N, CA, C and O atoms as a GROMACS GRO file, in nm:
protein
  404
    1MET      N    1  -0.596  -0.069  -0.217
    1MET     CA    2  -0.607  -0.212  -0.221
    1MET      C    3  -0.750  -0.246  -0.261
    1MET      O    4  -0.844  -0.188  -0.207
    2SER      N    5  -0.766  -0.337  -0.353
    2SER     CA    6  -0.899  -0.375  -0.398
    2SER      C    7  -0.955  -0.486  -0.311
    2SER      O    8  -0.884  -0.549  -0.233
    3LYS      N    9  -1.083  -0.509  -0.326
    3LYS     CA   10  -1.152  -0.613  -0.249
    3LYS      C   11  -1.225  -0.702  -0.348
    3LYS      O   12  -1.288  -0.654  -0.442
    4ILE      N   13  -1.218  -0.833  -0.326
    4ILE     CA   14  -1.287  -0.928  -0.413
    4ILE      C   15  -1.398  -0.993  -0.332
    4ILE      O   16  -1.375  -1.044  -0.223
    5VAL      N   17  -1.518  -0.991  -0.388
    5VAL     CA   18  -1.630  -1.059  -0.326
    5VAL      C   19  -1.653  -1.187  -0.406
    5VAL      O   20  -1.690  -1.181  -0.523
    6PRO      N   21  -1.631  -1.303  -0.344
    6PRO     CA   22  -1.644  -1.428  -0.418
    6PRO      C   23  -1.786  -1.452  -0.470
    6PRO      O   24  -1.883  -1.421  -0.401
    7VAL      N   25  -1.796  -1.507  -0.590
    7VAL     CA   26  -1.922  -1.549  -0.648
    7VAL      C   27  -1.908  -1.697  -0.679
    7VAL      O   28  -1.802  -1.756  -0.657
    8ASP      N   29  -2.012  -1.756  -0.731
    8ASP     CA   30  -2.007  -1.900  -0.759
    8ASP      C   31  -1.893  -1.936  -0.854
    8ASP      O   32  -1.834  -2.043  -0.842
    9LEU      N   33  -1.862  -1.848  -0.946
    9LEU     CA   34  -1.759  -1.878  -1.045
    9LEU      C   35  -1.619  -1.874  -0.985
    9LEU      O   36  -1.534  -1.956  -1.020
   10VAL      N   37  -1.594  -1.779  -0.894
   10VAL     CA   38  -1.463  -1.766  -0.830
   10VAL      C   39  -1.484  -1.770  -0.680
   10VAL      O   40  -1.535  -1.675  -0.621
   11GLU      N   41  -1.444  -1.880  -0.617
   11GLU     CA   42  -1.464  -1.894  -0.473
   11GLU      C   43  -1.349  -1.832  -0.395
   11GLU      O   44  -1.373  -1.770  -0.291
   12SER      N   45  -1.225  -1.847  -0.442
   12SER     CA   46  -1.112  -1.784  -0.375
   12SER      C   47  -0.997  -1.768  -0.473
   12SER      O   48  -0.989  -1.837  -0.575
   13MET      N   49  -0.908  -1.676  -0.440
   13MET     CA   50  -0.789  -1.651  -0.521
   13MET      C   51  -0.673  -1.630  -0.426
   13MET      O   52  -0.691  -1.571  -0.319
   14SER      N   53  -0.552  -1.677  -0.464
   14SER     CA   54  -0.434  -1.648  -0.385
   14SER      C   55  -0.312  -1.663  -0.476
   14SER      O   56  -0.317  -1.735  -0.576
   15GLY      N   57  -0.204  -1.595  -0.439
   15GLY     CA   58  -0.081  -1.603  -0.517
   15GLY      C   59  -0.077  -1.498  -0.626
   15GLY      O   60  -0.162  -1.409  -0.630
   16SER      N   61   0.021  -1.508  -0.715
   16SER     CA   62   0.035  -1.412  -0.823
   16SER      C   63  -0.012  -1.475  -0.954
   16SER      O   64  -0.027  -1.597  -0.965
   17LEU      N   65  -0.035  -1.390  -1.052
   17LEU     CA   66  -0.084  -1.438  -1.181
   17LEU      C   67   0.022  -1.519  -1.254
   17LEU      O   68  -0.008  -1.621  -1.316
   18CYS      N   69   0.148  -1.473  -1.247
   18CYS     CA   70   0.261  -1.545  -1.303
   18CYS      C   71   0.387  -1.503  -1.228
   18CYS      O   72   0.380  -1.413  -1.144
   19SER      N   73   0.500  -1.564  -1.257
   19SER     CA   74   0.621  -1.539  -1.178
   19SER      C   75   0.674  -1.397  -1.192
   19SER      O   76   0.743  -1.350  -1.101
   20HIS      N   77   0.645  -1.327  -1.300
   20HIS     CA   78   0.696  -1.191  -1.316
   20HIS      C   79   0.586  -1.085  -1.302
   20HIS      O   80   0.608  -0.969  -1.336
   21SER      N   81   0.471  -1.124  -1.253
   21SER     CA   82   0.360  -1.030  -1.234
   21SER      C   83   0.376  -0.951  -1.104
   21SER      O   84   0.410  -1.009  -1.001
   22PRO      N   85   0.352  -0.819  -1.108
   22PRO     CA   86   0.361  -0.741  -0.985
   22PRO      C   87   0.233  -0.751  -0.900
   22PRO      O   88   0.229  -0.698  -0.790
   23PHE      N   89   0.131  -0.817  -0.949
   23PHE     CA   90   0.004  -0.829  -0.878
   23PHE      C   91  -0.006  -0.964  -0.808
   23PHE      O   92   0.039  -1.066  -0.861
   24TYR      N   93  -0.066  -0.963  -0.690
   24TYR     CA   94  -0.088  -1.089  -0.618
   24TYR      C   95  -0.217  -1.079  -0.537
   24TYR      O   96  -0.267  -0.970  -0.510
   25PHE      N   97  -0.268  -1.192  -0.500
   25PHE     CA   98  -0.391  -1.204  -0.422
   25PHE      C   99  -0.360  -1.278  -0.293
   25PHE      O  100  -0.276  -1.368  -0.291
   26PHE      N  101  -0.429  -1.240  -0.185
   26PHE     CA  102  -0.410  -1.309  -0.058
   26PHE      C  103  -0.538  -1.306   0.022
   26PHE      O  104  -0.623  -1.219   0.004
   27ARG      N  105  -0.549  -1.404   0.112
   27ARG     CA  106  -0.664  -1.412   0.202
   27ARG      C  107  -0.620  -1.374   0.342
   27ARG      O  108  -0.514  -1.417   0.388
   28LYS      N  109  -0.702  -1.294   0.408
   28LYS     CA  110  -0.673  -1.253   0.545
   28LYS      C  111  -0.805  -1.246   0.619
   28LYS      O  112  -0.896  -1.172   0.582
   29ASN      N  113  -0.813  -1.326   0.725
   29ASN     CA  114  -0.933  -1.329   0.809
   29ASN      C  115  -1.060  -1.356   0.728
   29ASN      O  116  -1.164  -1.293   0.752
   30GLY      N  117  -1.050  -1.448   0.634
   30GLY     CA  118  -1.167  -1.489   0.557
   30GLY      C  119  -1.202  -1.399   0.440
   30GLY      O  120  -1.302  -1.424   0.372
   31ARG      N  121  -1.124  -1.297   0.413
   31ARG     CA  122  -1.150  -1.206   0.301
   31ARG      C  123  -1.034  -1.213   0.202
   31ARG      O  124  -0.920  -1.234   0.242
   32THR      N  125  -1.063  -1.196   0.073
   32THR     CA  126  -0.961  -1.201  -0.031
   32THR      C  127  -0.928  -1.059  -0.074
   32THR      O  128  -1.017  -0.978  -0.100
   33PHE      N  129  -0.798  -1.028  -0.083
   33PHE     CA  130  -0.751  -0.897  -0.124
   33PHE      C  131  -0.655  -0.912  -0.241
   33PHE      O  132  -0.597  -1.018  -0.262
   34SER      N  133  -0.638  -0.804  -0.316
   34SER     CA  134  -0.535  -0.801  -0.419
   34SER      C  135  -0.442  -0.684  -0.388
   34SER      O  136  -0.484  -0.586  -0.327
   35ALA      N  137  -0.318  -0.696  -0.430
   35ALA     CA  138  -0.221  -0.590  -0.407
   35ALA      C  139  -0.119  -0.591  -0.519
   35ALA      O  140  -0.113  -0.685  -0.599
   36ARG      N  141  -0.040  -0.486  -0.524
   36ARG     CA  142   0.063  -0.475  -0.625
   36ARG      C  143   0.196  -0.449  -0.556
   36ARG      O  144   0.203  -0.369  -0.463
   37ILE      N  145   0.301  -0.515  -0.601
   37ILE     CA  146   0.435  -0.493  -0.547
   37ILE      C  147   0.492  -0.372  -0.619
   37ILE      O  148   0.518  -0.376  -0.739
   38CYS      N  149   0.512  -0.264  -0.545
   38CYS     CA  150   0.567  -0.142  -0.602
   38CYS      C  151   0.713  -0.128  -0.560
   38CYS      O  152   0.745  -0.144  -0.442
   39ASN      N  153   0.799  -0.098  -0.652
   39ASN     CA  154   0.941  -0.076  -0.626
   39ASN      C  155   1.004  -0.188  -0.545
   39ASN      O  156   1.055  -0.163  -0.436
   40PRO      N  157   1.003  -0.311  -0.595
   40PRO     CA  158   1.064  -0.420  -0.519
   40PRO      C  159   1.215  -0.400  -0.504
   40PRO      O  160   1.281  -0.348  -0.594
   41TYR      N  161   1.267  -0.441  -0.390
   41TYR     CA  162   1.411  -0.427  -0.361
   41TYR      C  163   1.486  -0.537  -0.435
   41TYR      O  164   1.453  -0.655  -0.421
   42LYS      N  165   1.585  -0.499  -0.514
   42LYS     CA  166   1.657  -0.596  -0.596
   42LYS      C  167   1.802  -0.616  -0.557
   42LYS      O  168   1.872  -0.698  -0.616
   43GLY      N  169   1.849  -0.541  -0.457
   43GLY     CA  170   1.988  -0.551  -0.416
   43GLY      C  171   2.012  -0.664  -0.317
   43GLY      O  172   1.920  -0.737  -0.280
   44GLU      N  173   2.136  -0.676  -0.276
   44GLU     CA  174   2.172  -0.775  -0.174
   44GLU      C  175   2.115  -0.730  -0.040
   44GLU      O  176   2.104  -0.610  -0.015
   45PRO      N  177   2.077  -0.825   0.047
   45PRO     CA  178   2.022  -0.786   0.177
   45PRO      C  179   2.126  -0.714   0.263
   45PRO      O  180   2.244  -0.750   0.265
   46THR      N  181   2.079  -0.611   0.334
   46THR     CA  182   2.168  -0.538   0.424
   46THR      C  183   2.187  -0.620   0.551
   46THR      O  184   2.122  -0.723   0.569
   47ALA      N  185   2.276  -0.574   0.637
   47ALA     CA  186   2.300  -0.644   0.764
   47ALA      C  187   2.173  -0.645   0.850
   47ALA      O  188   2.142  -0.745   0.914
   48ASN      N  189   2.100  -0.534   0.850
   48ASN     CA  190   1.975  -0.528   0.927
   48ASN      C  191   1.870  -0.623   0.871
   48ASN      O  192   1.798  -0.688   0.948
   49GLN      N  193   1.860  -0.632   0.738
   49GLN     CA  194   1.764  -0.725   0.678
   49GLN      C  195   1.800  -0.869   0.711
   49GLN      O  196   1.712  -0.950   0.742
   50THR      N  197   1.927  -0.901   0.705
   50THR     CA  198   1.972  -1.036   0.737
   50THR      C  199   1.942  -1.070   0.883
   50THR      O  200   1.897  -1.180   0.914
   51ALA      N  201   1.966  -0.974   0.972
   51ALA     CA  202   1.937  -0.995   1.115
   51ALA      C  203   1.788  -1.014   1.138
   51ALA      O  204   1.748  -1.099   1.218
   52GLN      N  205   1.706  -0.936   1.069
   52GLN     CA  206   1.561  -0.946   1.085
   52GLN      C  207   1.511  -1.081   1.034
   52GLN      O  208   1.423  -1.142   1.095
   53ARG      N  209   1.566  -1.127   0.923
   53ARG     CA  210   1.527  -1.257   0.868
   53ARG      C  211   1.566  -1.370   0.962
   53ARG      O  212   1.492  -1.467   0.979
   54ALA      N  213   1.683  -1.357   1.024
   54ALA     CA  214   1.729  -1.459   1.119
   54ALA      C  215   1.638  -1.461   1.242
   54ALA      O  216   1.604  -1.568   1.293
   55LYS      N  217   1.598  -1.342   1.290
   55LYS     CA  218   1.508  -1.334   1.405
   55LYS      C  219   1.372  -1.397   1.372
   55LYS      O  220   1.314  -1.468   1.454
   56PHE      N  221   1.322  -1.370   1.252
   56PHE     CA  222   1.195  -1.428   1.208
   56PHE      C  223   1.206  -1.581   1.205
   56PHE      O  224   1.115  -1.650   1.250
   57SER      N  225   1.317  -1.633   1.153
   57SER     CA  226   1.338  -1.778   1.147
   57SER      C  227   1.345  -1.840   1.286
   57SER      O  228   1.294  -1.949   1.308
   58GLN      N  229   1.409  -1.769   1.380
   58GLN     CA  230   1.417  -1.818   1.517
   58GLN      C  231   1.279  -1.824   1.581
   58GLN      O  232   1.246  -1.919   1.652
   59ALA      N  233   1.198  -1.721   1.556
   59ALA     CA  234   1.062  -1.719   1.612
   59ALA      C  235   0.979  -1.833   1.552
   59ALA      O  236   0.903  -1.897   1.623
   60ARG      N  237   0.994  -1.857   1.423
   60ARG     CA  238   0.921  -1.966   1.357
   60ARG      C  239   0.960  -2.100   1.416
   60ARG      O  240   0.874  -2.185   1.441
   61ALA      N  241   1.090  -2.119   1.440
   61ALA     CA  242   1.139  -2.245   1.498
   61ALA      C  243   1.087  -2.260   1.640
   61ALA      O  244   1.053  -2.371   1.683
   62ALA      N  245   1.080  -2.150   1.715
   62ALA     CA  246   1.029  -2.155   1.852
   62ALA      C  247   0.882  -2.195   1.854
   62ALA      O  248   0.839  -2.270   1.941
   63VAL      N  249   0.804  -2.145   1.758
   63VAL     CA  250   0.662  -2.181   1.750
   63VAL      C  251   0.647  -2.329   1.719
   63VAL      O  252   0.563  -2.397   1.778
   64LYS      N  253   0.728  -2.380   1.627
   64LYS     CA  254   0.720  -2.521   1.591
   64LYS      C  255   0.762  -2.613   1.705
   64LYS      O  256   0.718  -2.728   1.712
   65ALA      N  257   0.847  -2.563   1.795
   65ALA     CA  258   0.899  -2.645   1.905
   65ALA      C  259   0.811  -2.642   2.030
   65ALA      O  260   0.845  -2.703   2.131
   66LEU      N  261   0.699  -2.570   2.025
   66LEU     CA  262   0.613  -2.560   2.143
   66LEU      C  263   0.552  -2.696   2.178
   66LEU      O  264   0.518  -2.774   2.090
   67THR      N  265   0.538  -2.720   2.307
   67THR     CA  266   0.472  -2.842   2.355
   67THR      C  267   0.322  -2.821   2.353
   67THR      O  268   0.276  -2.707   2.349
   68PRO      N  269   0.244  -2.927   2.357
   68PRO     CA  270   0.098  -2.913   2.361
   68PRO      C  271   0.051  -2.831   2.482
   68PRO      O  272  -0.048  -2.759   2.474
   69GLU      N  273   0.122  -2.844   2.595
   69GLU     CA  274   0.083  -2.767   2.714
   69GLU      C  275   0.104  -2.618   2.692
   69GLU      O  276   0.022  -2.536   2.733
   70GLN      N  277   0.215  -2.582   2.626
   70GLN     CA  278   0.242  -2.442   2.597
   70GLN      C  279   0.139  -2.386   2.498
   70GLN      O  280   0.093  -2.273   2.513
   71LYS      N  281   0.104  -2.467   2.399
   71LYS     CA  282   0.003  -2.424   2.302
   71LYS      C  283  -0.132  -2.403   2.370
   71LYS      O  284  -0.204  -2.308   2.337
   72ALA      N  285  -0.166  -2.490   2.465
   72ALA     CA  286  -0.292  -2.476   2.538
   72ALA      C  287  -0.291  -2.348   2.622
   72ALA      O  288  -0.393  -2.279   2.631
   73ALA      N  289  -0.177  -2.315   2.682
   73ALA     CA  290  -0.167  -2.192   2.760
   73ALA      C  291  -0.184  -2.070   2.670
   73ALA      O  292  -0.251  -1.973   2.706
   74TYR      N  293  -0.122  -2.074   2.553
   74TYR     CA  294  -0.138  -1.964   2.458
   74TYR      C  295  -0.284  -1.954   2.411
   74TYR      O  296  -0.336  -1.844   2.396
   75ALA      N  297  -0.350  -2.068   2.390
   75ALA     CA  298  -0.489  -2.066   2.346
   75ALA      C  299  -0.578  -2.001   2.452
   75ALA      O  300  -0.672  -1.928   2.418
   76GLU      N  301  -0.550  -2.027   2.577
   76GLU     CA  302  -0.628  -1.966   2.685
   76GLU      C  303  -0.605  -1.815   2.690
   76GLU      O  304  -0.699  -1.738   2.706
   77ALA      N  305  -0.479  -1.774   2.676
   77ALA     CA  306  -0.446  -1.631   2.677
   77ALA      C  307  -0.503  -1.561   2.553
   77ALA      O  308  -0.541  -1.444   2.560
   78PHE      N  309  -0.509  -1.632   2.441
   78PHE     CA  310  -0.562  -1.576   2.317
   78PHE      C  311  -0.708  -1.534   2.332
   78PHE      O  312  -0.752  -1.435   2.274
   79LYS      N  313  -0.783  -1.610   2.410
   79LYS     CA  314  -0.925  -1.581   2.432
   79LYS      C  315  -0.946  -1.448   2.504
   79LYS      O  316  -1.052  -1.386   2.491
   80ASN      N  317  -0.846  -1.403   2.580
   80ASN     CA  318  -0.860  -1.282   2.660
   80ASN      C  319  -0.798  -1.158   2.595
   80ASN      O  320  -0.772  -1.060   2.664
   81GLN      N  321  -0.774  -1.162   2.465
   81GLN     CA  322  -0.717  -1.047   2.396
   81GLN      C  323  -0.798  -1.019   2.270
   81GLN      O  324  -0.874  -1.104   2.224
   82ARG      N  325  -0.782  -0.899   2.214
   82ARG     CA  326  -0.856  -0.860   2.094
   82ARG      C  327  -0.765  -0.810   1.982
   82ARG      O  328  -0.814  -0.776   1.874
   83LYS      N  329  -0.635  -0.806   2.006
   83LYS     CA  330  -0.543  -0.749   1.907
   83LYS      C  331  -0.522  -0.841   1.787
   83LYS      O  332  -0.516  -0.795   1.674
   84PHE      N  333  -0.510  -0.971   1.812
   84PHE     CA  334  -0.478  -1.067   1.707
   84PHE      C  335  -0.603  -1.145   1.667
   84PHE      O  336  -0.681  -1.187   1.752
   85ALA      N  337  -0.620  -1.163   1.536
   85ALA     CA  338  -0.739  -1.231   1.486
   85ALA      C  339  -0.725  -1.383   1.486
   85ALA      O  340  -0.825  -1.454   1.493
   86THR      N  341  -0.602  -1.432   1.479
   86THR     CA  342  -0.582  -1.577   1.474
   86THR      C  343  -0.492  -1.623   1.587
   86THR      O  344  -0.406  -1.548   1.633
   87LEU      N  345  -0.513  -1.745   1.631
   87LEU     CA  346  -0.430  -1.802   1.736
   87LEU      C  347  -0.285  -1.815   1.689
   87LEU      O  348  -0.192  -1.786   1.764
   88GLN      N  349  -0.266  -1.858   1.565
   88GLN     CA  350  -0.130  -1.874   1.511
   88GLN      C  351  -0.056  -1.741   1.510
   88GLN      O  352   0.062  -1.735   1.545
   89GLY      N  353  -0.124  -1.634   1.469
   89GLY     CA  354  -0.063  -1.502   1.469
   89GLY      C  355  -0.027  -1.455   1.609
   89GLY      O  356   0.077  -1.393   1.630
   90TYR      N  357  -0.114  -1.486   1.705
   90TYR     CA  358  -0.089  -1.450   1.844
   90TYR      C  359   0.033  -1.524   1.899
   90TYR      O  360   0.120  -1.464   1.962
   91ILE      N  361   0.039  -1.654   1.875
   91ILE     CA  362   0.151  -1.733   1.924
   91ILE      C  363   0.282  -1.683   1.864
   91ILE      O  364   0.382  -1.668   1.934
   92PHE      N  365   0.282  -1.658   1.733
   92PHE     CA  366   0.404  -1.609   1.668
   92PHE      C  367   0.447  -1.476   1.728
   92PHE      O  368   0.566  -1.456   1.755
   93ALA      N  369   0.354  -1.384   1.749
   93ALA     CA  370   0.386  -1.253   1.804
   93ALA      C  371   0.445  -1.265   1.945
   93ALA      O  372   0.538  -1.192   1.979
   94MET      N  373   0.392  -1.355   2.025
   94MET     CA  374   0.444  -1.372   2.160
   94MET      C  375   0.586  -1.431   2.159
   94MET      O  376   0.672  -1.387   2.234
   95GLU      N  377   0.608  -1.529   2.072
   95GLU     CA  378   0.742  -1.588   2.061
   95GLU      C  379   0.841  -1.489   2.000
   95GLU      O  380   0.957  -1.485   2.040
   96TYR      N  381   0.796  -1.410   1.906
   96TYR     CA  382   0.882  -1.310   1.843
   96TYR      C  383   0.922  -1.203   1.944
   96TYR      O  384   1.037  -1.157   1.945
   97ALA      N  385   0.828  -1.163   2.030
   97ALA     CA  386   0.855  -1.062   2.132
   97ALA      C  387   0.957  -1.112   2.234
   97ALA      O  388   1.034  -1.032   2.289
   98LYS      N  389   0.959  -1.241   2.260
   98LYS     CA  390   1.055  -1.298   2.354
   98LYS      C  391   1.199  -1.281   2.307
   98LYS      O  392   1.291  -1.277   2.388
   99LEU      N  393   1.219  -1.272   2.175
   99LEU     CA  394   1.354  -1.260   2.120
   99LEU      C  395   1.412  -1.120   2.140
   99LEU      O  396   1.534  -1.103   2.129
  100GLY      N  397   1.330  -1.022   2.169
  100GLY     CA  398   1.379  -0.886   2.193
  100GLY      C  399   1.432  -0.821   2.067
  100GLY      O  400   1.409  -0.868   1.956
  101ASP      N  401   1.505  -0.712   2.086
  101ASP     CA  402   1.559  -0.638   1.972
  101ASP      C  403   1.690  -0.687   1.926
  101ASP      O  404   1.746  -0.634   1.831
   0.00000   0.00000   0.00000
């Protein structure tokens, strides 16, 4: 994976170059990276893939449905951990874990 150091001419990059390009750029924790999609899956989703996508959607909906009090509790717990770099990532992981296998 390559690393891009922003200069005055290019401050940030994200997304792909075009719709059929295998290369894309993304930002993570304040840094910009580039990557290439190798051997993309082109078939119909399997039952396991469909189940995983449904679980992801349920976790996303659970995060959106949180009350301000729940978000505040997560923010307090986030301060006492080092695994997750962002509060949003921490909240999603906690809600995703609640769904089980």
